[in-house]
N, C-alpha and C positions, 0 to 999 in steps of 0.2 A: 412461468417459472422464473424465479430471480436468482441469478448466479452470481456469487462473490468469490473471488479468488484471493486467499489469504497468504501472508508471508511473504509479500512482494518487497524485495530488497534492491532491485536494479530497474533503472529506467527502461531498460529492454524488455525486461519481464512484464512491466507495466503496460507497454505498448502492445506486446503481444497478447495479453489478456484483453486489452481493449480492442484489438484486430479482431479477435475470435468473439467478440461481442459480449464480454462479460459485463453484468451490469454494475458491479462494484468491485473494487480491489481493496485488500487490507495490508495495512503496514504497522508494524509493531514498533512503537515509539515509547521511551520512558519506562526503563526497566529497573526494578529493584533487586533481580536476581540474574547471574550470569548467564547469558544464552547468546548464541550466535545468530538468532533469528531477528534481533532488535537493530534498528538503524537510527542514525541521528535525526532530530527534527528537521535540520537543515537538509538531509538527504531526502526526507519525505517531502519537504516543500518542493524540491527539485523535480521529484516524480509527479507531484501533483500539478505543477505548472505544465507538464509535457503531455497529459493524457487528455483525451477529448472531452468535453463538456458532458456528454451523455453518460460518461463512466463516473460513478460516484466514489469519491476517496473516503476510506473509513480508517480512522487512527484507532488502534488498539493499545492500552497502556495499563501498566501496574500502578501507576500513580492516581492520586485522587483529584 
């Protein structure tokens, strides 16, 4: 089974998902519509730098 945890906004949440062996984490970056679920590209970059290599980072966006 492949498990992806979506809507990650904080480094602490990404690390917790990785600790519980999530295969991937999803982050919402690049929004066209107002939403509190999105984070900046810089925040996503910082999260990606800190997760283990076995955890796949996935960026979800509204942008083309």
